[in-house]
matplotlib code that plots the C-alpha trace (Angstrom):
import matplotlib.pyplot as plt

x = [86.5, 89.5, 87.2, 85.6, 89.1, 90.1, 87.0, 87.6, 91.2, 90.0, 87.4, 90.0, 92.4, 89.8, 88.9, 92.5, 93.1, 90.0, 90.8, 94.5, 95.8, 97.6, 101.4, 101.3, 98.9, 99.4, 100.0, 101.5, 105.2, 105.4, 109.0, 108.0, 104.3, 104.9, 105.4, 103.6, 104.8, 103.9, 105.2, 106.7, 109.0, 108.7, 107.5, 107.0, 104.1, 104.9, 102.6, 101.7, 98.3, 95.3, 92.2, 90.7, 88.4, 90.2, 87.3, 84.2, 85.5, 85.0, 87.2, 90.3, 92.8, 93.8, 96.2, 98.4, 98.1, 99.2, 102.0, 103.3, 103.1, 105.4, 107.7, 108.0, 109.2, 106.1, 103.9, 100.5, 97.3, 94.0, 90.6, 87.1, 84.5, 81.4, 79.6, 81.0, 81.7, 82.2, 81.3, 83.8, 85.0, 84.6, 87.5, 88.9, 89.9, 89.4, 90.5, 89.1, 89.2, 86.6, 84.1, 83.4, 81.6, 77.9, 77.4, 80.8, 80.1, 79.9, 78.9, 78.3, 74.5, 72.6, 70.7, 67.0, 64.5, 63.7, 65.5, 66.7, 70.2, 71.8, 74.9, 72.9, 71.3, 68.9, 68.6, 70.2, 68.6, 70.4, 69.1, 70.7, 74.4, 76.1, 78.3, 80.2, 81.4, 82.6, 84.4, 86.2, 87.0, 88.5, 90.4, 91.9, 93.0, 94.4, 96.4, 97.6, 98.7, 100.6, 102.4, 103.2, 100.9, 99.0, 95.5, 93.7, 90.1, 88.2, 84.5, 83.0, 83.9, 82.7, 80.3, 81.4, 77.8, 77.5, 78.8, 75.6, 73.7, 75.5, 75.4, 73.4, 72.3, 70.5, 66.7, 66.8, 69.2, 67.7, 64.4, 64.5, 63.0, 66.0, 65.4, 66.0, 68.8, 71.3, 74.6, 76.4, 74.2, 74.7, 77.8, 76.4, 74.1, 71.3, 70.8, 67.5, 67.2, 70.4, 72.3, 71.0, 72.0, 75.4, 75.9, 74.8, 77.2, 80.2, 79.6, 79.3, 82.5, 84.3, 83.0, 83.8, 87.5, 88.3, 90.7, 93.2, 96.0, 97.2, 94.7, 93.4, 90.1, 89.8, 86.5, 85.9, 87.8, 88.1, 85.2, 86.0, 84.8, 81.2, 81.3, 83.6, 83.0, 86.1, 88.1, 91.2, 93.7, 96.4, 98.0, 97.2, 98.5, 96.1, 92.4, 90.0, 87.9, 90.6, 90.6, 94.4, 94.6, 92.3, 92.6, 89.2, 88.4, 86.0, 82.7, 81.7, 78.7, 81.2, 83.4, 80.4, 79.4, 83.0, 83.3, 80.1, 81.5, 84.7, 82.6, 80.8, 84.1, 85.5, 82.2, 81.9, 85.5, 84.9, 83.2, 85.9, 89.4, 91.3, 91.4, 92.4, 93.7, 91.5, 92.5, 90.8, 91.3, 91.9, 92.3, 94.2, 97.7, 98.0, 96.1, 96.7, 94.2, 91.7, 90.2, 91.4, 89.3, 91.0, 89.9, 92.0, 95.7, 96.5, 95.7, 96.0, 96.2, 95.9, 98.3, 100.1, 103.0, 105.6, 103.7, 101.1, 103.7, 105.2, 101.9, 100.7, 103.7, 102.8, 99.9, 102.4, 100.4, 101.1, 100.7, 100.1, 100.0, 97.6, 96.7, 98.6, 98.1, 96.4, 99.8, 100.8, 102.7, 106.2, 107.8, 109.9, 106.8, 105.6, 109.1, 109.9, 106.6, 107.4, 111.0, 109.9, 107.0, 108.8, 112.0, 109.7, 108.7, 105.6, 104.8, 102.8, 102.9, 100.6, 100.7, 97.5, 99.0, 97.1, 99.1, 96.9, 93.8, 91.7, 94.1, 97.1, 97.2, 101.0, 100.9, 102.2, 99.3, 100.0, 99.3, 99.5, 95.8, 95.4, 95.2, 98.2, 101.3, 102.5, 104.3, 107.2, 109.9, 108.2, 107.6, 111.3, 112.1, 109.8, 111.6, 114.9, 113.3, 111.8, 115.1, 117.0, 114.5, 114.8, 118.6, 118.5, 116.2, 114.1, 111.8, 114.8, 115.2, 113.3, 112.9, 115.9, 115.4, 118.7, 121.3, 121.5, 122.9, 123.1, 122.3, 122.6, 121.4, 119.2, 116.2, 116.7, 114.7, 116.6, 116.2, 118.6, 119.1, 120.7, 124.0, 125.6, 123.5, 122.0, 120.2, 119.5, 117.4, 118.5, 116.3, 117.2, 116.6, 120.3, 123.0, 125.9, 127.8, 127.0, 128.1, 126.1, 127.1, 126.0, 125.5, 127.3, 128.6, 132.4, 133.8, 135.0, 132.3, 132.0, 129.3, 128.0, 126.1, 123.4, 121.3, 117.7, 116.4, 118.5, 119.9, 123.4, 126.2, 127.9, 130.7, 132.1, 133.9, 135.0, 133.1, 135.6, 134.8, 131.1, 131.0, 130.3, 130.1, 127.4, 128.8, 127.8, 125.6, 122.5, 119.5, 118.1, 120.6, 120.7, 123.6, 124.0, 126.4, 127.9, 131.0]
y = [55.9, 53.7, 51.1, 53.8, 55.1, 51.5, 51.1, 54.4, 53.4, 50.0, 51.7, 54.1, 51.3, 49.2, 52.1, 52.8, 49.1, 48.9, 52.0, 51.6, 50.7, 47.3, 47.4, 45.2, 47.6, 48.1, 51.8, 54.2, 54.5, 58.0, 58.9, 57.7, 57.2, 55.5, 52.4, 50.7, 49.8, 46.7, 46.0, 49.4, 48.5, 49.6, 46.8, 46.1, 43.7, 40.9, 38.0, 35.2, 34.0, 31.9, 33.2, 35.0, 32.2, 31.0, 31.7, 31.2, 27.8, 25.3, 22.7, 25.0, 24.4, 28.0, 27.1, 25.1, 27.9, 30.7, 28.6, 27.9, 31.6, 32.4, 29.5, 31.0, 34.3, 36.2, 38.4, 39.3, 37.8, 39.0, 37.8, 38.2, 38.3, 37.0, 39.7, 38.2, 34.5, 32.5, 29.2, 26.6, 27.4, 31.2, 33.0, 29.7, 28.8, 25.1, 24.8, 28.0, 28.5, 31.3, 28.7, 26.0, 22.8, 22.6, 22.5, 23.9, 27.6, 29.7, 33.4, 36.0, 35.4, 32.3, 30.1, 30.4, 27.5, 28.4, 26.5, 28.1, 29.6, 29.7, 27.7, 25.1, 24.9, 27.3, 31.0, 33.5, 35.7, 39.0, 39.9, 36.9, 36.4, 32.9, 32.6, 29.7, 32.1, 34.7, 32.0, 30.9, 34.5, 35.2, 32.0, 32.9, 36.4, 34.9, 32.4, 35.1, 37.2, 34.3, 33.9, 37.6, 38.0, 41.1, 40.5, 42.7, 42.3, 42.9, 43.8, 44.0, 43.2, 44.0, 41.3, 41.0, 40.4, 36.7, 37.1, 38.9, 35.7, 34.1, 37.1, 36.9, 40.5, 39.3, 39.0, 35.5, 34.4, 35.8, 35.9, 39.7, 41.0, 43.0, 45.2, 43.8, 45.9, 45.5, 43.9, 47.2, 49.2, 47.0, 48.9, 52.4, 54.5, 53.8, 50.2, 50.6, 48.8, 46.8, 49.8, 49.3, 45.6, 46.5, 49.0, 46.4, 43.9, 46.3, 47.5, 43.9, 42.8, 45.9, 45.2, 41.5, 41.9, 45.0, 43.3, 42.4, 44.8, 42.7, 43.9, 46.7, 47.0, 47.3, 48.7, 47.0, 44.7, 46.0, 48.6, 49.7, 46.3, 47.3, 51.1, 52.9, 56.4, 56.7, 54.1, 55.1, 52.9, 51.5, 49.7, 51.3, 48.2, 45.7, 45.1, 47.5, 44.6, 43.1, 44.5, 44.4, 47.2, 49.6, 51.8, 52.1, 55.0, 54.3, 56.2, 59.0, 56.8, 54.2, 56.7, 58.2, 54.7, 53.8, 57.0, 56.0, 52.6, 54.2, 56.5, 53.4, 51.9, 55.1, 55.9, 52.4, 52.4, 55.7, 53.5, 50.8, 50.6, 49.8, 52.1, 50.3, 51.6, 51.7, 50.8, 51.7, 49.8, 52.4, 50.8, 48.4, 49.4, 53.0, 56.2, 59.6, 59.6, 62.3, 63.8, 61.1, 60.1, 61.4, 58.3, 56.1, 55.4, 52.7, 53.0, 49.8, 48.9, 45.6, 44.4, 47.6, 49.4, 51.5, 54.6, 54.0, 54.8, 57.8, 59.4, 59.2, 59.5, 63.1, 61.7, 60.5, 57.3, 53.7, 52.7, 49.0, 46.3, 43.9, 41.5, 40.2, 37.1, 36.4, 36.7, 33.1, 30.8, 32.0, 32.9, 35.7, 37.7, 38.1, 38.3, 41.2, 42.9, 42.8, 44.2, 47.0, 48.1, 47.9, 49.5, 52.4, 53.1, 50.8, 49.6, 46.4, 43.6, 40.6, 37.8, 35.8, 32.3, 29.5, 26.7, 26.9, 24.7, 22.6, 19.7, 21.8, 24.5, 24.6, 25.8, 22.9, 22.3, 22.5, 25.9, 24.5, 25.1, 28.3, 31.9, 32.8, 31.5, 30.6, 27.8, 27.2, 28.4, 31.8, 32.3, 31.6, 34.4, 36.8, 35.9, 37.0, 40.4, 40.6, 39.8, 42.4, 45.2, 44.4, 44.5, 47.8, 49.4, 50.4, 52.7, 55.0, 55.2, 57.0, 56.4, 57.9, 58.6, 60.6, 58.1, 56.2, 58.4, 55.7, 52.0, 50.6, 47.1, 47.1, 48.8, 50.1, 51.0, 52.7, 53.6, 55.7, 57.9, 60.4, 60.5, 57.2, 54.2, 53.3, 50.1, 49.6, 46.8, 46.0, 43.9, 42.5, 39.5, 39.2, 37.8, 39.7, 42.3, 46.0, 49.3, 51.5, 55.2, 56.8, 60.3, 59.8, 62.5, 62.7, 59.9, 56.3, 53.7, 49.9, 48.0, 44.6, 42.7, 40.3, 37.8, 39.0, 35.5, 33.6, 36.3, 35.0, 37.6, 37.7, 40.2, 43.1, 45.8, 49.4, 52.1, 53.8, 57.2, 56.8, 53.5, 50.0, 46.9, 44.2, 40.7, 38.3, 35.2, 36.6, 38.4, 40.2, 41.8, 44.2, 46.4, 47.9, 50.9, 52.4, 54.1]
z = [84.4, 83.6, 82.0, 79.8, 78.7, 77.9, 75.8, 74.0, 73.2, 71.9, 69.6, 68.3, 67.7, 65.9, 63.7, 62.9, 62.0, 59.9, 57.8, 57.5, 54.0, 54.1, 53.8, 50.7, 48.8, 45.1, 44.4, 41.9, 42.6, 43.9, 42.6, 39.1, 38.6, 35.2, 37.4, 40.2, 43.7, 45.8, 49.3, 49.2, 46.2, 42.6, 40.3, 36.6, 36.0, 33.5, 32.9, 30.5, 31.6, 31.0, 29.2, 32.3, 33.5, 36.6, 38.9, 36.8, 35.5, 38.4, 36.6, 36.5, 39.3, 40.0, 42.8, 40.4, 37.9, 40.3, 41.8, 38.3, 37.4, 40.3, 39.5, 36.0, 37.5, 36.5, 38.7, 37.1, 35.7, 34.4, 35.8, 34.4, 37.2, 35.4, 33.5, 30.3, 29.5, 26.3, 24.8, 23.5, 20.0, 20.2, 18.5, 17.5, 21.0, 21.5, 25.1, 26.5, 30.3, 29.9, 28.4, 31.1, 30.1, 30.9, 34.7, 35.6, 35.3, 38.5, 38.5, 41.2, 41.0, 42.2, 39.8, 40.0, 39.8, 36.1, 33.4, 30.2, 30.6, 27.1, 28.1, 30.1, 33.5, 35.2, 34.7, 37.1, 39.8, 39.7, 43.2, 44.9, 45.4, 45.0, 48.1, 46.5, 43.8, 46.3, 48.3, 45.1, 44.2, 47.6, 47.6, 44.2, 45.4, 48.6, 46.6, 44.3, 47.2, 48.8, 45.4, 45.0, 42.0, 41.1, 39.7, 37.2, 38.3, 35.0, 35.6, 32.1, 28.5, 25.0, 23.8, 20.2, 19.2, 20.2, 23.7, 24.8, 24.3, 27.3, 29.7, 32.9, 32.2, 29.1, 29.8, 28.3, 31.0, 34.2, 36.0, 36.7, 33.5, 32.4, 29.4, 25.9, 24.3, 21.6, 22.5, 21.5, 24.0, 27.1, 28.3, 27.9, 30.0, 27.5, 28.7, 30.5, 33.9, 33.2, 34.6, 38.1, 38.1, 36.8, 39.6, 42.2, 40.7, 40.7, 44.3, 45.5, 43.9, 45.3, 48.8, 48.7, 47.6, 49.6, 52.0, 49.3, 48.3, 45.3, 42.7, 40.6, 38.9, 35.1, 34.0, 30.6, 28.3, 24.7, 24.8, 21.2, 19.9, 20.7, 20.7, 18.3, 16.8, 14.6, 12.7, 10.9, 9.1, 11.3, 8.4, 5.0, 3.2, 4.7, 3.9, 5.6, 6.7, 9.0, 12.6, 12.5, 10.0, 11.8, 14.9, 16.6, 18.9, 21.7, 21.5, 23.9, 25.0, 26.1, 27.9, 29.7, 31.0, 32.0, 34.0, 35.8, 36.6, 37.9, 40.1, 41.5, 42.5, 44.1, 45.9, 47.3, 48.6, 50.4, 53.1, 53.0, 54.4, 51.2, 48.1, 44.9, 41.6, 38.5, 35.0, 31.7, 28.4, 25.7, 22.3, 20.1, 19.1, 20.3, 20.7, 22.4, 25.3, 25.3, 28.5, 30.8, 33.8, 37.0, 38.8, 36.4, 37.2, 34.7, 31.0, 29.0, 25.3, 23.4, 20.7, 21.6, 20.0, 21.9, 20.5, 23.1, 25.8, 24.0, 23.2, 26.8, 29.0, 29.8, 31.9, 34.5, 34.9, 34.2, 30.5, 30.1, 27.3, 28.9, 26.0, 23.1, 20.9, 17.5, 15.8, 15.4, 17.7, 17.3, 20.7, 19.0, 18.1, 21.7, 23.3, 21.0, 21.7, 25.4, 25.0, 22.8, 25.0, 28.3, 27.0, 25.9, 29.5, 29.7, 33.2, 32.5, 29.9, 29.7, 27.2, 26.5, 26.8, 25.1, 26.8, 29.8, 29.9, 32.3, 33.2, 32.0, 34.7, 34.6, 31.0, 29.0, 26.6, 22.8, 21.2, 17.6, 16.8, 18.8, 17.5, 19.6, 21.4, 24.8, 26.7, 29.0, 26.6, 26.0, 29.7, 30.3, 27.9, 29.7, 32.9, 31.3, 30.6, 34.1, 35.8, 33.7, 34.4, 38.1, 38.0, 36.1, 38.7, 35.7, 37.7, 38.0, 34.2, 31.5, 27.7, 25.9, 22.2, 21.9, 23.1, 19.8, 17.1, 14.4, 14.3, 10.8, 10.7, 13.8, 15.5, 19.0, 22.1, 25.0, 28.6, 30.8, 33.8, 31.4, 33.3, 34.2, 32.9, 29.6, 28.5, 24.8, 23.3, 19.8, 17.5, 14.0, 11.8, 11.2, 13.5, 12.0, 14.0, 13.7, 15.2, 17.5, 17.5, 20.7, 22.1, 25.4, 27.7, 27.9, 29.9, 30.0, 29.5, 29.5, 27.6, 28.4, 25.6, 26.7, 24.7, 25.0, 24.6, 27.1, 29.4, 28.7, 28.9, 25.5, 25.7, 27.8, 25.8, 26.2, 24.3, 22.0, 20.6, 21.3, 19.2, 20.4, 18.3, 18.7, 18.8, 16.1, 16.5, 18.2, 16.6, 19.7, 21.9, 24.9, 25.7, 29.2, 29.3, 32.4, 33.8]

ax = plt.figure().add_subplot(projection="3d")
ax.plot(x, y, z, "-o")
ax.set_aspect("equal")
plt.show()
């Protein structure tokens, strides 16, 4: 009898341990679900990362990369898992980690004995998994976990026309006779027998990474690039042929397919111990989300404006800015994007950093010929922002559009608890002093001005009659006000 009881207790204990959520699980922060929590503490995700090829590119030393990310004071990165890859030169990226040289690409599927893959080597067998890939994927996630880095595991991407030529799902690149469909139809429910292979791939990825708490799944990168129903002008003064001037709305066909992918994730995890958050990429710039999927907890935008947060804050979910770039090499462009977005209540910001390349995994390569920016100086500026948000306990604050009554000479973005603490980011091209007139409750307040670029404290002054003057000499300033 005693031995049977001991066996029963052992089985119960094993089941409890197998199905317990790990302590270091990424979750929504319950007191304020506009933010995430990790290791039980609220966290704002800020990254400046490589072009998503850390695992599929065998020549990329991801250990150096992840360790460098932590040393830079950042805590997130994006990862494409193999449904989409690129070739060198795509999008003008000369040193593209998502475009390995011939013979150095590894995907979830084993190579067959048939030659003819578009980027070199043999075609893939979609019914057979490549264990070397999954070993590398798990090693990457384990290294990220050791370094306190949250990974966006991105399952699919738009194909932008040409990218479909390199996909393992393309019938030209596999031995499984997948259906021949247009690139714009691949990530829809109207994709023939490809859908079954996509489901098998998603469920396998979900199973293989289930033991890690430092990740969330993103369904598809930039779905609007392949499937858009409505396009309106984002910038009426720019040419309609330039993507930067238009706001594309994802088609219903795309949304239907994305809901299906999210259901595969949640269904597969019903049988697994760890339940992960799911993210959906909504649009460029901003858009008020329509009929949100209840399985989604993180909604992301590319090249985002603060409007993306304001329009969707009612959802009580995390609103993220998870790719920027294609706006020149100036650090100030991307630093300012981060400050504006996160001081509007965003919970995630990620810069696409072109200073990372094979052989330059610590992010020191030149970006002079790239379509975007990056480098050590910019990452140091992001660290200033990350440290300030942590010191402010930003998850206890909310966007505050009332605190600034007048701000001639500067634009402002503000956060506050509405009672005792306010933080205002002030951005201008000039370095002259200016006055902020504030709507403060009655009381005595002190203001500290901080250089948003360097983090250096510039001045501490008393707020007099609701007015505080910005010190001269710095363009981007932050003022923290308290009693």
